[in-house]
N, C-alpha and C positions, 0 to 999 in steps of 0.2 A: 560512278560510285555516288551514293547519296551524300549530299553536302559538299561534294568536291567543288562545285561552282562558287560556293561561299568561302570555303577555306583557302583556296588558292589566292584570290584577291586579298584576303586578310593577311596572308603570309607576305605577299608582296608589299602591302601597305606597312606592315611592321618593319620589314627590311628597309623600305624607303625612309621611314621615320628614324630608324637607328642610324642610317647613313647621314641624315640631316643633323642629328645630334652630334655625331662625330665631326661633321664639317664645322659646326658651330664651335666645338671645343678647339679644333685646329686654328680657327680664326682668333679665338680668345688668346691662345698661346702666342700667336704671331703678333698681335697688335698691343698686347699688354706693355705699357711703358712707352708706346709710340704716341705721336701727336697728330691730331686731325684738326684741320681748319674748316669751320662750318660758316659759310656766308648765307644768312637767312634774310629773305625779303620781308619787309614790314607788312606787306599786303597779306601775309599769312596770319597776322596776329588776331584778326577777328574771325578766323575760320574755326569751326567747331573742333577740328582735330589738332589745333595748335597746342593745347595743353598736353595732348598725347605725344606730340612731337617733342616737346620739352621734357616729358617724362622719359622718353627713349634716350634723349641726350644725357640725362642724369644716369641712366642705366649704363651707358657707355663709360662714363667716368667711374661708376661703381666697380667695373671689372678691370680698372687700371689703365684706361686710355686717357691721355692728356688731351684737353679740348680747348680750342680758341674759337670764340664766336665773333663774327663780324656782322654788324646789324645794318641791313639796308634801310634807308629812311626816305626814299623818294616820295612814296604815297603820303607819309606823315608830313613831310615838308609842304607838299601841295595843300594839305588840309590846313596847316597853319597860315600859309600865304593867302589862301582863299578867305579865311576868317579875318585876316588883316586887310583884305581887299588889295593885295599886292600882286603884281604880275612880273614874272621873270622869263627871259628868253631861254630856250634850250636849243643849242646849235650842235649838230652831230652828236647828240646824246649828252652834251655837257651843259649844265645849267650856268648861266652867267649870274653870279651871286652879287647883288648890289649891297651897299652898306645897310640899307634899310631892311633887306631880306635876311642878312646874316644873323640878326638876333633871333628871328623865327626859325632859321635853320638849326641854331644851337638848341632851342627849346624842343624841336622835333627830335633831334639826336638824343637828348636826355630822356625824353618820354619813351622812345623805343628801347633804349638800353635799360632803363629802370623796369620796364614791363618784362623784358627777358630775365632780368635778375630776380624779379619777384616770382616768376615761374620756376626758376632754378631753386630758389629758397623753399618753395612748396615741396620740392623733392629732396630737401635737406642737402642741397649742393650750394657751394659758396661761389656765387658770381661776383665779379668786381669789375667796375668800369673805370677807365682812366684815359688820359691823353698820352699815349706812348708813340706818337707818330711825329717825326720831323718832316715838315712840309715846306714847300716854297710856292710862290705865286705862279699861276699858269701864265700870267703876263698878257701880252698882246700878240695875237696871231692874225695875219692878213688884215691888219688895221682894226681888229675887234678886241677890245679890252675886256678880259674875263673877270676883272676886279677881284672879288674875294673868293674866287674859285681857285683851288690849288692843285698841286701835283705832289704825290707821295715821293719823298726822298729816301727815307729809311725808317725802319722800325727799331725802337729802343729795345732790342732783344734781351739785354741783360735783365731789365725789369720784368719782362714777360716770362723769362726762364725762372726767375725767383718765385713768381706767383704760381707757376705750374708746379714747382717743387713743393709748394705749401698747399697743394690740392685746391687752389683757386681755379675758377674758369674765367680767364680774362675776356671781358666783353668790350670789343673795340668798335667805336662808332666813327662817324664820318668827319670828325673835326681834327685837324692837325695844326701844329704851330711851327713858326720859323724860329730862328735863333734869338730874335728880339721879342718873342711872345705874341706876334700877330697870328690870328686864327684864320684858317681857310677851310672852305667847304670842299670835301674830297669825294672822289668816286669810290664806293665801297668794294666794287669788283677789283679795282686797282689796289686797294688796301689788302685784300685777300691774296692777290697775286704777289705783292711785295713781301708779305709775311712768308710766303713759300720760298721766295728768293733769298730771304735773309736768315731763315731758320731751317732746321732739319725737320721737314714735314713729311709724314707718310702718305696722307690723303687730303685732298681738297674737295669739299662738297659745295656746290651751288644749289641751294634749296630755295625753290621759288613757287609762285602760285600759278604755275602752268606746267604742261608736260615737258618731258625731256626733248632732245633734238628730234624734230619730226622728219618723216620721210616723204610726206605728201608733196608732190610737185617738184621733187628734187632729183637730180641725177645722182645715183648711188655709186660710191667708190667701189671698184672691184675688190671682193674679199671682205667687205664690211658686213657686219651681222645685224639683222633686223630682229626686233623683239617679236615673240610669238603673236602679239596683237597686230603686227604689221604696220603700226602707226609711228613707232619711234625706232631710232637706232639703239640696238642693245649694246654694242661696243664698236669702237674704231681705234686704230692706232694713229700715230701722228702723221703718217703718210696719207691716211684717209682724211685727216684734218686739212692738210695742204690741198688735197683734191676738192674738198668741200668749199674751202675759201676761194679757190680758183674757178671752179666750174659752176658754183651755185651762188656766187656773190650777189647777183641781182635777185635771187629768190630766197635767200636766208634773211631773217630779220636782223636788224642792227644789233640787238641784244645777243642773238645766237652767234653772230659773227664775232662779237667781242669775247664771249665765253670760250669759243673754240680757239681764238687767238691766244687768250690768256692760258688756256689749258696747254697748248703747245709750248708756250713760253716757260711754264713751270716744270714741264716734263723734260723738254729738250735742253738739258744742261747737266753738267757733272753733278752727281749726287742730288738730282732733281726729285721732285715728287713722283712717286711710282704710279699713282692713279688719280684721275680727276673724275668726279661723279656729278652729273647734272640730273637732279631729281625733282619730282613734284611733291611738295610738302603738304598738299591737300589729300594725299593718299595715306591712309592709316598704315603705320609700320614700314613705310617705304625706306626710311633711313636704316632701320635694322636689317631690312631685306637686302639693301646694298652692301652693308658691312659684312653680314654673316652668310651670304650665299654667293655662288659664282655667277649666277644669272642676273639676279637683282631685278629692278623694275624701272631703272632709268637708263641714261646713256653713260657708259664707262669709256674713258679715253686713257690709253696706255701707250707704252713705248714703241713696240714694233710688231709686225704681223705674226712672227713666230715666237713672241715673248713667252708663250705658255708651253712651248715644246722643248724638251731637253733629252739628253741621253739618259737612259735608265741606269740605276745603280742596284746593287744587291739588296738594298733596303726596300726597293720598289717591288720585289718579287711577289710578296703576298698580295699587293694591290693588282698586279698584272694577272695573277691567277684568279683573283676575284672578278676582274673584268671579263676574262675569257670564259668563266664558268657557264654563264647563260648561253653563250654561243656554242660551246661544246655540247651542252645538253640538247640543243636544237639541231645538231649535226653540221653547223656552219664551220666549226674549227676542229682541228685534230687535237686530241688530248696531249698536253705537255706536262711533264712532271717538274717539280721544283728544280731538280738537277739539270733537266733539259734547258730551262730558262737561265739558270745560273751559269751554265757552261757557255752560253751564247749571249750573255747579258749585254755585251758591247754592241750587238745588233739591234737591241730594243730601244725604242724611243717612246716617251710618254707625253701626254698632254696633261699638264698639271697647272691648276690655279692655286697659287699659294702652296699649301701642303697637301692638297687633295688631288688625287689622280682620277681623271675622267676619261682617258682614252690611251690606247697603246697601239704600237705597230712595230714590225721588225723588218730590217733590210739585211738579208744574208748575202755576203759576198762569196761567190762560188768559183771564181777564177775564170780565165779565158774569156773575159768580157761579159760574163753572165752574173745575174743577181736575181734573188727571189724576194718578193714581198709576202709577208705572212703575219699571222697573229694580230690582225687589225680588229680592234674591239673598242666599243664606246659604252660608257655607263648608260643603263636604260633611262635614267632620269634626264640625261643630257643629249639624247639622240635628237636629230633635226636641228641642232644648234651649230652645225658646221664643223664640229670637232673632227669627225672622221675624214671629211674633205680636207681639212687643214693638215691632218697627219699624212694623208696620201700625197698631197702636193709637196709636203716637206720631204717625204721619203724618195719621191721621184727626183726632186731637186738635189738631194744628197747623192743619189745614184749617179746623176750627171757629173757632179763634182768629183766623184770617185772614178770617173771615166768608165763606168759600166755601160756596155753597149746594148744589152738586151735584158729586160726584166721579164720574169714570168711569175705567175701565181696560180694556185689551185683553189677553186671555189665550187661549192655545191649549189648555192642559192642566190649569190649576189653578183652574178655576171653582168647584169644590166647596169648596176651601179659602177662597176669598174670600167665599162665602156666609156663613161663620161670622161675618163682620164686618158683615153686614147688606146686602151688595150683592145686587142682583136682576138677572134677565135683561133685556136691552135689545137694540136693533138699531142699526145705523149710522144709520138714519133718525131715531132719537131724539136724535142729537147735533146741536148747532147747525150751520148750513150750513158755516161755515169749517172745522169739525172733520170734517165728512163728507168733505170733499175730501182729507183726509189719510189716510182709511181705505184700506188695501191689500186689495182683494178677492181677490188671489191668495193672500195669507196666510190669509184667511178667519178671522181672529181673532174670538173671541166678545166681545161688548160687555156690560159690567156697569156698573150705576149704583148710587149710594148718595146718597139725599137726606139732607142734614144739618140 
């Protein structure tokens, strides 16, 4: 038909944009009133996109998200020390802060914090900096005196909470004090970590002037997901973090090892941070992309491999029907009505990121050691992201736990994909007699079996 080649892509484009809008609204509802910690490297300040990053931060506050900013200062400290012709040693990533260097460290900290606050003010947001960290001296390790370099003891959370309640954005820099008022130079990654340990934090962002966790030259953890560009990890759970720190210790940079270790520390605790994001602040809109989409553009670290898979509820029925619709039209799935799904809702599992559903699958228990897998569908936008594979692995694992001995499925076009999970060719005659009666010869589906 004339014009069909134009109208069809337009229809899909409109549908995709509408789904994106829905996804954004879901995230806004979820994160309103929650607190994010943003650790920002000072090396980003001179980048052309830094003002846009700060504008995006202001927009997050405008929709009701509480924000705490931690400012990295290493590059600015180096600038001040070079100007004063002072040299300090860095041992295992830690600067030994001498008395003469400490004055310049303080100046660097003030400069970075004031720059951030001025950008916030340009967007009509109220940033406020202060010394809300109780610290102690790092002391002497292996005979080496770290002098005025300190360790974070705790965050004065009562003050920070009051500021957040008054719509301020606390800007926390790298200076902490002990009980007698002595100042110490602190590691800002450690500050961000301690805030997450001392407060109820939804997300922690490490925003830096380099890409997220790279894949090049590394041994990849089984089940981890790589970004479509093939260069960075898209997401990993904390078991993948353990793998990375063990198997790639000699190949990961010191900074990436530190961030992965801190990510695990803030997630792997009761009421811990739900997600940690490592992103490139030189990419326009990367922060918003991480907050308001399930794929994002950096490395997401979360709790466990199946954190996104749960049993479906009746409220999920419209989303399940929506996911299956395209597959039904292509002849991949059999048409199911609302009542069909409602009556067997206990068999359905969904892949959900926050409040958005991106995949579904069903495990039907048939008795006598038999089970059937069906209704496996993934959103068009998120195919090739490992969602379907994760669902299949989960359903097979669940079948084993239920002591199902044989799984079967019917498929018209996806047999090759199911072979990857160990399914083999079969015929309708291989099914138990009651199941043979359900086979539709007109559809001529292929039968696959998996012995568990």
